C-alpha positions in Angstrom: -2.6 -3.8 -4.7 0.3 -1.5 -4.0 -0.1 2.2 -4.8 2.6 4.4 -6.2 3.8 6.2 -9.3 5.6 4.5 -12.2 9.0 5.8 -13.2 12.5 5.7 -11.8 12.3 9.3 -10.4 9.6 8.1 -7.9 11.3 4.9 -6.9 12.4 5.8 -3.3 9.8 8.3 -2.4 7.2 8.1 0.4 4.3 8.1 -2.1 5.7 4.8 -3.6 5.7 2.8 -0.3 2.8 0.7 -1.7 4.9 -0.3 -4.7 7.8 -1.1 -2.4 5.5 -3.3 -0.2 4.2 -5.3 -3.2 7.8 -5.7 -4.4 8.8 -7.0 -0.9 5.9 -9.6 -1.0 6.9 -10.6 -4.6 10.6 -11.0 -3.5 9.5 -13.2 -0.6 7.4 -15.3 -3.0 10.1 -15.6 -5.6 8.2 -13.7 -8.4 8.6 -10.4 -10.2 5.7 -8.0 -10.7 6.3 -7.5 -14.5 3.3 -8.9 -16.4 1.4 -6.0 -18.0 -2.4 -6.2 -17.8 -5.3 -3.8 -17.2 -3.0 -0.7 -16.8 -0.9 -2.5 -14.1 2.1 -4.6 -13.6 1.1 -7.9 -12.0 2.4 -11.3 -10.7 0.2 -14.2 -9.7 1.5 -16.1 -6.7 0.4 -17.8 -3.5 0.7 -16.3 0.0 -0.4 -18.3 3.1 -2.0 -20.9 0.8 -4.2 -18.3 -0.9 -3.9 -17.5 -4.6 -3.2 -13.8 -5.0 -2.4 -11.3 -7.7 0.2 -8.8 -6.7 -0.3 -5.6 -8.6 1.1 -2.1 -9.1 -1.2 0.3 -11.1 0.7 2.1 -13.8 -1.8 5.0 -14.1 -0.1 7.3 -11.6 -1.5 7.6 -8.1 -4.4 9.9 -8.8 -5.9 7.5 -11.4 -5.2 4.2 -9.5 -8.9 3.4 -9.5 -9.0 2.8 -13.2 -6.4 0.0 -13.0 -7.9 -1.5 -9.8 -11.4 -1.6 -11.3 -10.1 -3.2 -14.5 -8.2 -5.9 -12.6 -11.1 -6.7 -10.3 -13.4 -7.1 -13.2 -10.9 -9.1 -15.3 -10.1 -11.5 -12.4 -13.7 -11.5 -11.0 -12.6 -10.6 -7.6 -14.9 -9.2 -4.9 -14.1 -5.7 -3.6 -14.1 -7.2 -0.1 -11.1 -9.4 -1.2 -9.0 -6.4 -2.2 -6.0 -5.4 0.0 -4.5 -2.0 -0.8 -1.0 -1.2 0.5 -0.7 2.6 0.7 1.4 5.4 2.2 -0.2 7.7 4.7 1.3 11.1 5.5 -1.0 11.5 8.5 0.7 8.6 10.3 4.3 8.9 11.7 7.0 7.3 9.6 7.3 3.6 10.6 3.8 3.1 11.8 1.2 0.9 10.3 -2.6 0.8 10.5 -5.1 -1.6 9.0 -8.6 -0.6 8.1 -11.4 -2.6 6.6 -13.4 0.4 5.2 -13.7 4.1 5.5 -12.9 7.4 3.8 -9.8 8.1 1.7 -8.9 11.0 3.9 -6.6 13.2 1.9 -5.1 10.4 -0.2 -5.9 10.8 -3.9 -5.0 7.2 -4.8 -7.6 5.9 -2.3 -10.1 8.5 -3.5 -9.7 7.3 -7.0 -10.2 3.6 -6.0 -13.3 4.4 -3.9 -14.7 6.4 -6.8 -14.0 3.8 -9.4 -15.4 0.9 -7.3 -18.2 3.0 -5.8 -17.3 1.3 -2.5 -14.9 1.8 0.4 -15.4 -1.8 1.5 -11.9 -3.1 1.0 -8.9 -3.6 3.3 -6.1 -1.0 3.3 -2.8 -1.4 5.0 -1.7 2.2 5.7 2.0 2.7 6.1 3.1 5.9 7.9 5.4 8.3 6.0 4.6 11.4 8.0 7.5 13.8 8.5 9.0 14.5 12.0 8.2 18.2 11.5 5.4 20.0 9.8 6.0 20.6 6.1 4.4 23.4 4.0 4.2 21.4 0.8 3.0 17.9 1.4 3.0 17.0 -2.3 6.7 17.9 -2.6 7.4 15.9 0.6 5.7 12.7 -0.6 7.3 12.9 -4.0 10.8 13.7 -2.7 13.2 10.9 -1.9 13.5 9.3 1.5 16.4 10.6 3.5 19.2 8.1 4.0 18.6 7.9 7.8 15.0 7.0 7.1 15.7 3.9 5.0 16.1 1.6 8.0 12.7 2.6 9.3 11.3 2.2 5.8 12.7 -1.4 5.6 11.1 -2.1 9.0 7.6 -0.9 7.9 7.9 -3.0 4.7 8.6 -6.0 6.9 5.5 -5.2 9.0 3.3 -4.6 5.9 4.4 -8.0 4.5 3.6 -9.8 7.8 0.3 -7.8 8.0 -0.8 -9.1 4.6 0.1 -12.6 5.7 -1.9 -12.3 8.9 -4.9 -10.9 6.9 -4.8 -13.8 4.5 -4.2 -16.4 7.2 -6.3 -15.2 10.1 -8.5 -12.3 8.9 -8.5 -8.5 9.0 -9.7 -8.2 12.5 -6.9 -10.3 13.9 -4.4 -8.3 11.9 -5.9 -5.1 13.2 -5.5 -6.3 16.8 -1.9 -7.2 16.2 -0.7 -4.2 14.1 -2.8 -1.2 15.0 -0.7 -0.1 17.9 0.5 3.3 18.7 4.1 3.9 17.7 6.3 5.2 20.6 8.1 8.4 19.8 11.1 9.6 21.8 8.8 12.2 23.5 6.2 9.6 24.6 
């Protein structure tokens, strides 16, 4: 499940990194996430010999839980089998963290999912989109377009997220956490 906002105007924004990650997985699998069901766009496929449903809720970020709950119920999937790909403004751009449960922090999409499912017991692949410098208006920042010089870093984190999902499916969440939850080196480190 990749989180984001539908609509062309949100296409290359930090808040749509979850959509971009699902699209990357779909491209690698040779499918398109275009089937409409349960307030989402979906594509059934197989990754690492596991049947999966790639999905992008079309409810806008703050209501993502509605679509996630409907898809889980429709496909009779356990909450523990859910993997959510999501942006995280608290992490530096280009970093990646995997968690198996926990709070939503300040992310309204995760808050919506936790509220709708009444559980935080699902895997989340958090992709850093944090700005280099503090910003006064985080909402404007995550809904604004990536700068051109950030696109190479964005492509790299999408590659990492795709590989992280593959490791989660192939070897489990804890192996993926050990491999990907590393501190990103910054020029000042």
